[in-house]
C-alpha positions as CSV (number, residue, x, y, z in Angstrom):
1,M,-97.6,183.3,373.1
2,L,-98.6,183.2,376.8
3,L,-101.6,181.0,376.0
4,V,-99.4,178.6,374.1
5,S,-96.9,178.4,377.0
6,L,-99.7,177.7,379.4
7,I,-101.1,174.9,377.3
8,T,-97.6,173.4,376.8
9,A,-97.0,173.5,380.6
10,T,-100.3,171.7,381.2
11,T,-99.4,169.0,378.7
12,Q,-96.0,168.5,380.1
13,F,-97.4,167.9,383.6
14,C,-99.8,165.5,382.0
15,I,-102.1,165.5,385.0
16,G,-103.7,168.3,387.0
17,Q,-105.5,171.5,386.2
18,S,-104.7,175.0,385.1
19,V,-106.7,178.1,384.2
20,I,-106.1,179.8,380.8
21,P,-107.6,182.9,379.2
22,L,-110.4,182.0,376.8
23,Y,-109.3,184.6,374.2
24,E,-105.8,185.1,372.9
25,G,-106.5,188.8,372.1
26,A,-109.4,191.2,372.8
27,I,-112.6,189.8,374.0
28,P,-115.2,190.3,371.2
29,G,-117.9,192.8,372.0
30,A,-116.5,193.6,375.4
31,I,-117.0,197.0,377.1
32,N,-114.3,198.1,379.6
33,A,-115.9,198.3,383.0
34,P,-113.2,198.4,385.7
35,T,-115.7,198.6,388.6
36,Y,-117.7,195.6,387.4
37,L,-116.0,193.0,389.7
38,E,-116.4,189.2,389.7
39,N,-117.9,187.8,392.9
40,I,-117.5,184.3,394.3
41,R,-120.1,183.3,397.0
42,T,-120.7,180.0,398.8
43,D,-124.0,178.3,399.3
44,N,-124.2,175.0,401.3
45,G,-120.5,174.6,400.8
46,L,-120.7,175.0,397.0
47,R,-119.2,178.0,395.1
48,F,-121.1,180.2,392.7
49,I,-119.6,182.9,390.5
50,D,-121.4,186.1,389.7
51,R,-120.7,189.0,387.4
52,V,-118.3,187.2,385.1
53,S,-116.7,189.5,382.6
54,I,-113.3,187.8,381.9
55,P,-114.0,184.3,380.5
56,T,-111.5,181.4,381.1
57,L,-111.1,177.7,380.7
58,T,-110.0,175.5,383.5
59,V,-108.3,172.5,382.0
60,F,-108.4,169.1,383.7
61,V,-105.9,166.6,382.2
62,P,-106.2,162.9,383.1
63,K,-103.3,160.7,383.9
64,T,-103.7,158.9,380.6
65,P,-105.7,160.9,378.1
66,N,-107.8,158.8,375.7
67,G,-108.1,161.6,373.1
68,A,-111.7,162.6,373.9
69,A,-112.6,166.0,375.4
70,V,-115.6,167.7,376.8
71,I,-116.2,171.4,377.4
72,I,-118.4,171.9,380.5
73,C,-120.9,174.8,380.8
74,P,-122.2,175.2,384.4
75,G,-125.7,176.4,384.9
76,G,-127.1,179.2,386.9
77,G,-129.9,180.9,385.0
78,Y,-127.5,183.1,383.0
79,Q,-127.1,185.0,386.3
80,T,-124.5,182.9,388.2
81,L,-122.3,179.9,387.5
82,A,-122.7,176.8,389.7
83,I,-118.9,176.2,389.2
84,D,-118.5,173.3,391.7
85,H,-121.2,170.7,391.3
86,E,-121.9,171.5,387.6
87,G,-118.4,172.2,386.7
88,V,-115.3,171.1,388.7
89,E,-116.9,168.0,390.1
90,M,-118.1,166.8,386.7
91,A,-114.7,167.6,385.2
92,K,-113.0,165.3,387.7
93,R,-115.4,162.5,387.0
94,F,-114.5,162.8,383.3
95,T,-110.8,162.7,384.0
96,D,-111.2,159.5,386.0
97,E,-112.3,158.0,382.6
98,G,-109.4,159.4,380.7
99,I,-111.5,162.2,379.1
100,T,-109.9,165.7,379.2
101,A,-112.3,168.2,380.6
102,F,-112.5,172.0,380.2
103,V,-114.7,174.0,382.6
104,L,-115.9,177.1,380.8
105,K,-116.3,180.2,382.9
106,Y,-118.4,182.1,380.4
107,R,-119.5,185.7,380.5
108,L,-122.8,186.3,382.2
109,P,-125.1,188.6,380.2
110,S,-124.9,192.3,381.1
111,A,-125.1,195.4,379.1
112,L,-122.5,196.9,381.3
113,I,-119.8,194.7,379.9
114,M,-121.0,193.7,376.4
115,K,-122.2,195.5,373.4
116,D,-124.7,192.7,372.8
117,K,-125.3,190.7,375.9
118,T,-127.5,188.2,374.1
119,I,-124.6,186.8,372.1
120,G,-121.7,187.0,374.6
121,P,-122.2,183.6,376.2
122,L,-122.5,181.9,372.7
123,Q,-119.3,183.7,371.6
124,D,-117.5,182.2,374.6
125,A,-118.8,178.7,373.9
126,Q,-117.7,178.9,370.3
127,Q,-114.3,180.2,371.3
128,A,-113.9,177.3,373.7
129,I,-114.6,174.8,370.9
130,L,-112.2,176.7,368.6
131,M,-109.4,176.8,371.2
132,V,-109.7,173.1,372.1
133,R,-109.6,172.1,368.5
134,K,-106.8,174.5,367.6
135,Y,-104.6,173.2,370.3
136,A,-105.8,169.6,370.3
137,Q,-102.4,168.1,369.5
138,K,-100.8,169.8,372.5
139,W,-103.5,168.3,374.8
140,Q,-103.2,164.9,373.1
141,L,-106.7,165.2,371.8
142,D,-108.6,163.9,368.7
143,P,-110.1,167.0,367.1
144,K,-113.0,164.8,366.0
145,R,-113.9,163.8,369.5
146,I,-114.6,167.1,371.2
147,G,-118.0,167.5,372.8
148,I,-119.9,170.0,375.0
149,L,-121.9,169.5,378.2
150,G,-124.2,171.9,379.9
151,S,-126.5,171.9,382.9
152,S,-129.7,173.9,383.1
153,A,-128.9,177.3,381.5
154,G,-125.5,175.9,380.7
155,G,-127.5,173.3,378.8
156,H,-129.1,176.1,376.8
157,L,-125.7,177.5,376.0
158,A,-124.4,174.1,375.0
159,S,-127.4,173.4,372.8
160,S,-127.0,176.9,371.3
161,A,-123.4,175.9,370.4
162,G,-124.7,172.7,368.9
163,T,-127.4,174.4,366.8
164,H,-125.8,177.7,365.8
165,F,-122.3,176.5,364.8
166,A,-122.7,177.3,361.1
167,D,-122.4,181.0,361.9
168,S,-119.3,182.2,363.6
169,Y,-119.8,184.9,366.2
170,I,-116.1,185.1,366.9
171,P,-113.0,185.8,364.8
172,N,-112.2,182.5,363.0
173,D,-109.7,183.3,360.2
174,Q,-108.6,179.6,360.1
175,H,-112.2,178.5,359.6
176,I,-111.9,175.9,362.4
177,S,-115.1,173.9,362.8
178,L,-117.2,175.2,365.7
179,R,-119.5,172.2,365.6
180,P,-119.3,170.0,368.8
181,D,-118.9,166.3,368.0
182,F,-121.5,165.4,370.7
183,M,-123.7,167.2,373.2
184,V,-124.6,166.2,376.8
185,L,-127.6,168.2,378.1
186,L,-128.5,167.9,381.7
187,Y,-131.9,169.2,382.7
188,P,-131.4,171.9,380.0
189,V,-133.2,175.1,379.3
190,I,-134.1,174.6,375.6
191,S,-137.1,176.6,374.6
192,F,-137.8,180.3,375.1
193,T,-141.5,179.8,374.4
194,A,-144.3,178.6,376.8
195,V,-142.2,176.0,378.6
196,A,-139.2,178.4,379.1
197,H,-137.4,179.1,382.4
198,T,-138.4,182.7,382.6
199,G,-135.4,183.8,384.6
200,S,-132.9,182.5,382.0
201,V,-134.9,184.1,379.2
202,K,-135.0,187.5,380.7
203,N,-131.4,187.4,381.8
204,L,-130.2,186.6,378.3
205,I,-132.4,188.5,376.0
206,G,-134.0,191.1,378.4
207,P,-137.6,191.6,379.6
208,E,-138.7,192.9,376.2
209,M,-138.8,189.3,375.0
210,A,-138.2,190.3,371.4
211,A,-139.8,187.8,369.0
212,D,-136.7,187.4,366.9
213,K,-134.5,186.6,369.9
214,I,-137.1,184.1,371.3
215,K,-137.1,182.2,367.9
216,F,-133.3,182.3,367.6
217,F,-132.8,180.9,371.1
218,S,-135.6,178.4,371.1
219,N,-133.2,175.7,370.2
220,E,-135.8,173.0,369.5
221,T,-136.6,175.1,366.4
222,Q,-132.9,175.3,365.3
223,V,-132.2,171.6,365.0
224,T,-131.0,170.3,361.6
225,E,-129.6,167.1,360.2
226,Q,-126.2,168.4,361.1
227,T,-127.0,168.9,364.8
228,P,-124.6,166.7,366.9
229,P,-125.6,163.4,368.5
230,T,-127.1,164.2,371.9
231,F,-127.4,162.6,375.3
232,L,-130.3,164.2,377.4
233,L,-131.0,163.8,381.1
234,H,-133.9,165.2,383.1
235,A,-136.2,164.5,386.1
236,G,-139.9,164.3,385.6
237,D,-140.6,166.3,388.7
238,D,-138.3,169.2,387.8
239,K,-140.3,172.3,388.9
240,V,-137.6,174.8,387.8
241,V,-137.0,173.7,384.2
242,T,-139.8,171.5,383.0
243,V,-138.9,168.2,381.4
244,K,-140.8,169.3,378.4
245,N,-137.6,171.2,377.4
246,S,-135.8,167.9,376.9
247,L,-138.8,166.2,375.3
248,L,-139.1,169.0,372.7
249,F,-135.4,168.8,371.8
250,Y,-135.5,165.0,371.7
251,E,-138.5,165.1,369.4
252,A,-136.8,167.7,367.1
253,L,-133.7,165.5,367.0
254,L,-135.8,162.5,366.0
255,D,-137.6,164.5,363.3
256,H,-134.2,165.4,361.8
257,K,-132.8,161.9,362.1
258,V,-130.1,162.9,364.6
259,D,-128.9,160.2,366.9
260,A,-130.1,160.9,370.5
261,E,-130.6,159.2,373.8
262,L,-133.0,160.5,376.5
263,H,-133.2,159.5,380.2
264,V,-136.0,160.8,382.4
265,Y,-135.9,160.0,386.1
266,E,-139.3,159.9,387.9
267,K,-137.8,162.2,390.6
268,G,-134.8,164.3,391.2
269,G,-135.9,167.8,390.9
270,H,-133.5,170.3,389.4
271,G,-129.8,170.9,389.6
272,F,-128.8,167.6,391.0
273,G,-125.5,167.4,389.1
274,L,-123.9,164.0,389.5
275,H,-126.1,163.1,392.5
276,N,-129.7,162.3,392.0
277,K,-130.5,161.2,395.6
278,T,-133.8,159.7,394.7
279,T,-132.3,156.8,392.8
280,A,-129.4,154.3,393.1
281,D,-128.9,154.7,389.4
282,D,-125.7,156.4,388.3
283,W,-126.5,158.4,385.1
284,F,-122.8,159.0,384.4
285,L,-122.4,155.3,383.7
286,R,-125.2,155.5,381.2
287,L,-123.4,158.4,379.6
288,L,-120.1,156.4,379.4
289,N,-122.0,153.6,377.7
290,W,-123.4,156.0,375.2
291,L,-120.0,157.5,374.5
292,K,-118.6,154.0,374.0
293,S,-121.4,153.1,371.6
294,R,-120.5,156.2,369.5
295,K,-116.8,155.4,369.7
296,I,-116.0,158.6,371.4
297,I,-114.2,156.6,374.0
């Protein structure tokens, strides 16, 4: 009831932002750890959130919603969340275009707070999709125009949601579709094989690097004909998450005849968010054109 009240209040105000709990009941797979406290730190004026154990959605409602929505998964190597430049700032840019945005503060993998730390983030991504679809009418949304965006490790989480939606890792008695209608992957971690970002891999599945987990989370191997249409962005000089991650995923999408668009900048490094300072090009405008071509907006 509290969740419904919060959603209703957000809709009535029509513009602004509010924070709502991700789960209406118990958090699946959670371990009670009262001394495990969330931490917010600042680096170069940007906030980063560590030790997340209570997941939430921050809802950004535009003045005039156009019915489309995007769930935003900040990056941070599955160790922290770059909540400002890969979360809040992007959400505000979407609302400028009439797109309702939801910044997902997902649980960061830890055996101290989860029975299975490898699946916790994916549970949170699935729950975010379920919640936005379930309450689409209250947010003035079209349940068939709900996408997911992720940067870096958040891109891995988003691509996991887009390739593992057929299996529900959360309670879903109403059988609400967990498939995103589109994906936006920004310099994403995709593969857990040779081109992997080692830090993300170890943080999610552990240093043992179990073969079954590597295969499950190497999302270029999980693409099917039902994988959502995808917009990919990367820089060729990315030394943290090699561009080969996006190339592998793009190739897999082509092989399965999934509509996709890939943009690779010559330079830009990693983690540039909305601002690739090496070019005058605004990639967000290219994304808007792609969304228009797909009749998302």
